[in-house]
C-alpha positions in Angstrom: 0.0 0.0 0.0 0.9 3.7 -0.4 0.8 5.2 3.1 0.8 8.8 4.0 1.9 9.7 7.6 0.4 12.6 9.3 2.7 13.2 12.3 6.4 12.2 12.2 7.4 12.1 15.9 8.6 9.1 17.7 5.5 7.1 17.0 5.5 8.1 13.4 9.0 6.9 12.9 8.2 3.5 14.5 5.1 3.1 12.3 7.2 4.0 9.2 9.7 1.3 9.9 7.1 -1.4 10.6 5.2 -0.4 7.4 8.4 -0.6 5.3 9.2 -4.0 6.9 5.8 -5.2 5.9 6.3 -4.2 2.3 4.4 -0.9 2.1 5.5 2.4 0.7 5.6 5.7 2.6 4.6 8.4 0.0 4.9 11.3 2.4 5.4 12.6 6.0 3.3 15.5 7.0 4.6 17.3 10.1 3.2 20.7 11.0 6.3 21.4 13.1 8.7 20.8 10.2 8.4 22.8 7.0 10.6 20.3 5.2 7.8 17.6 5.5 5.5 16.6 2.6 2.9 19.1 1.4 -0.2 16.9 1.0 -1.7 19.4 -1.4 1.0 18.3 -3.9 -0.1 14.7 -3.8 -2.6 13.3 -6.3 -5.7 11.8 -4.7 -4.8 8.4 -6.1 -1.3 8.5 -4.7 -2.5 7.6 -1.2 -4.2 4.3 -0.2 -4.5 5.2 3.5 -3.4 7.8 6.0 -2.0 7.0 9.5 -2.6 10.0 11.7 -0.6 10.4 15.0 -0.4 14.2 15.7 -1.8 16.4 18.5 -5.3 16.9 20.0 -5.3 20.4 18.5 -4.7 19.4 14.9 -6.3 15.9 14.7 -9.8 17.0 13.6 -8.4 19.4 11.0 -6.2 16.6 9.6 -9.0 14.0 9.6 -11.4 16.4 7.8 -8.8 17.2 5.2 -8.3 13.5 4.5 -12.1 12.9 4.1 -12.2 15.8 1.6 -9.4 14.0 -0.4 -11.1 10.7 -0.2 -8.3 9.1 1.8 -9.1 6.4 4.5 -7.8 7.5 7.9 -6.4 5.5 10.7 -6.2 7.9 13.7 -4.3 7.2 16.9 -4.3 10.8 18.3 -6.0 11.1 21.7 -7.4 14.0 23.6 -9.9 15.3 21.0 -12.9 12.9 21.6 -15.2 15.8 22.6 -15.5 16.2 18.8 -15.9 12.5 17.9 -19.5 12.8 16.9 -18.6 15.7 14.5 -15.9 13.5 12.9 -18.3 10.6 12.6 -20.8 12.8 10.8 -18.2 14.1 8.5 -17.2 10.6 7.7 -20.8 9.7 6.7 -21.2 12.9 4.7 -18.0 12.1 2.6 -18.7 8.3 2.5 -15.3 8.0 4.0 -13.4 5.4 5.9 -12.3 6.2 9.5 -10.6 3.9 12.0 -10.0 5.2 15.6 -8.6 3.5 18.6 -7.3 5.0 21.9 -4.7 2.2 21.8 -3.7 0.0 18.9 -1.9 -2.6 20.9 -3.4 -6.1 20.6 -2.5 -6.8 24.2 -4.2 -3.6 25.4 -7.4 -4.5 23.5 -7.4 -7.9 25.1 -7.0 -6.0 28.4 -10.0 -3.9 27.5 -12.1 -7.1 27.3 -10.6 -8.4 30.5 -11.5 -5.1 32.2 -15.1 -5.4 31.2 -15.4 -9.0 32.3 -13.9 -8.1 35.8 -16.3 -5.2 36.1 -19.3 -7.5 35.4 -18.2 -9.8 38.2 -17.7 -6.8 40.6 -21.1 -5.2 40.1 -22.5 -7.4 42.8 -19.9 -6.4 45.3 -20.2 -2.6 45.9 -18.0 -2.9 49.0 -15.0 -2.9 46.6 -14.0 0.6 45.6 -12.7 0.9 42.0 -9.9 3.3 41.0 -7.3 3.6 38.2 -3.7 4.7 37.7 -2.1 5.4 34.3 1.6 6.2 33.8 3.2 7.6 30.6 6.3 9.4 29.4 6.7 13.1 30.2 6.1 14.1 26.5 2.5 12.8 26.5 0.2 15.8 26.1 -3.2 14.6 27.4 -4.2 13.3 30.8 -5.9 11.0 31.6 -4.7 8.9 28.6 -7.2 7.8 26.0 -6.5 4.3 27.1 -7.4 5.1 30.7 -10.7 6.8 29.5 -11.6 3.7 27.4 -10.9 1.5 30.5 -13.1 3.8 32.7 -15.9 3.7 30.1 -15.7 -0.1 30.1 -16.1 -0.2 33.9 -19.0 2.3 33.8 -20.9 0.0 31.5 -21.1 -2.6 34.2 -21.0 -0.8 37.6 -24.4 0.8 38.3 -23.1 2.6 41.4 -20.6 4.5 39.2 -21.7 7.1 36.7 -18.6 9.0 35.6 -14.8 9.2 35.8 -12.8 12.2 37.1 -9.2 13.1 37.3 -7.6 12.6 40.8 -6.8 16.3 40.9 -10.5 17.2 40.7 -11.7 14.9 43.5 -14.3 16.4 45.8 -15.9 14.9 49.0 -19.1 14.1 47.2 -17.6 12.1 44.4 -18.7 8.6 45.5 -20.3 8.0 42.1 -17.0 8.6 40.2 -14.1 6.4 39.1 -10.9 8.3 40.1 -8.1 8.2 37.6 -4.6 9.1 38.7 -2.3 10.2 35.8 1.5 10.1 36.3 4.2 11.3 33.9 7.5 9.6 34.4 10.6 9.4 32.2 10.1 7.4 29.0 7.4 5.0 30.1 5.5 3.8 27.0 2.3 3.1 29.0 1.2 1.3 32.2 -2.5 1.0 33.2 -3.9 -0.4 36.4 -7.5 -1.0 37.6 -7.9 -1.9 41.2 -10.8 -2.9 43.4 -10.1 -2.2 47.1 -12.1 -3.4 50.1 -11.3 -3.3 53.8 -9.9 -6.9 53.6 -8.2 -7.2 50.2 -7.4 -5.8 46.8 -8.0 -7.1 43.3 -5.8 -5.6 40.6 -5.1 -6.0 36.9 -2.3 -4.2 35.1 -1.1 -3.9 31.5 2.5 -2.7 31.0 3.8 -1.8 27.5 7.5 -2.5 27.0 7.9 -0.3 23.9 5.9 1.6 21.2 6.3 -1.4 18.9 2.9 -3.0 19.9 1.0 0.3 19.3 2.7 0.9 16.0 2.2 -2.6 14.7 -1.6 -2.4 15.5 -1.9 0.9 13.6 -0.3 -0.6 10.5 -2.5 -3.7 10.7 -5.5 -1.4 11.0 -4.3 0.5 7.9 -4.0 -2.7 6.0 -7.5 -3.6 6.9 -9.3 -0.3 6.4 -9.3 0.4 2.6 -12.5 -1.0 1.1 -14.5 -0.5 4.3 -16.8 2.5 4.4 -17.8 3.9 7.7 -16.4 4.3 11.2 -14.5 1.4 12.8 -12.4 0.4 15.8 -10.3 -2.4 17.2 -13.3 -4.5 18.0 -14.0 -4.7 14.3 -10.4 -5.5 13.4 -10.2 -8.2 16.0 -13.7 -9.6 15.3 -14.8 -8.9 18.9 -18.1 -7.6 17.5 -18.9 -11.0 16.1 -18.6 -12.8 19.5 
C-alpha cells in the first residue's frame, strides 16, 4: 500500500519502519512542526491508499477532515480530541469515508479492555469494593488521563451501576462517590502502564497492562491501515479483532 503519515514524531518513525518492513511504501510525511515535510496538497488523490494520523489533539480533527475531503481512508491514533468525535463521525458519513479510531492499537491492550469489562461484570454485585485507576506515561504525553485510561473507565462504567462518571484525581471532591478516580502520572520514557484496582477493607483485586515499547502500538496501527481500505464507515479495534462477532 501507499501510506501517508500525518505526524512524524517518535510514534510516526516506529510506524514507518514497521510499514516498510511489511512491504508498504511511505509516500509522504506531513509534520506541521517541520516545514521540510510533505505538502499533502501536492499529492494526487490516487497517490495515497491510506493515512495514518498520530499528531496532536489540537490538529487531529483538521487533519482528519482534510483526508475525508481528499477521499483518503484515515487510521487515527491521536487522543485528547474525543469531545469532537460525533462531529468527525458525521463528516465521515457525509463524505462516505473510511475512518478507524482507537485510543490504543496494541493487541494486548485491546485484550486487556475485554478483561477489564469481564472483571467489572463480576464486581457489580460487590459494591464494598472501591474501584480506581492509575495510568503512567512518558513526560512528553500531552493529554491526561490517557485515551486508554478513559476507554478503560468507560468499560467499567458500562457494568457498575453505582458509578456514573470518571474524574481526574486532581478534581476529587468529598461528594464524588459515584465517580471512578483516575490518577495520571508522567515519568521518564514510560510507554504506558494502566492499572485498575478494586479495594475493600480486607483485600485488593488488581489488573495491570504494561507496555515495554511503542512497537505494539505501531504494529496495530499498521495492521488497521492494511484492513481499512475498502471498508466504508467508522471502525475500531473491536471490528479488526472480530470482537463484535462474539
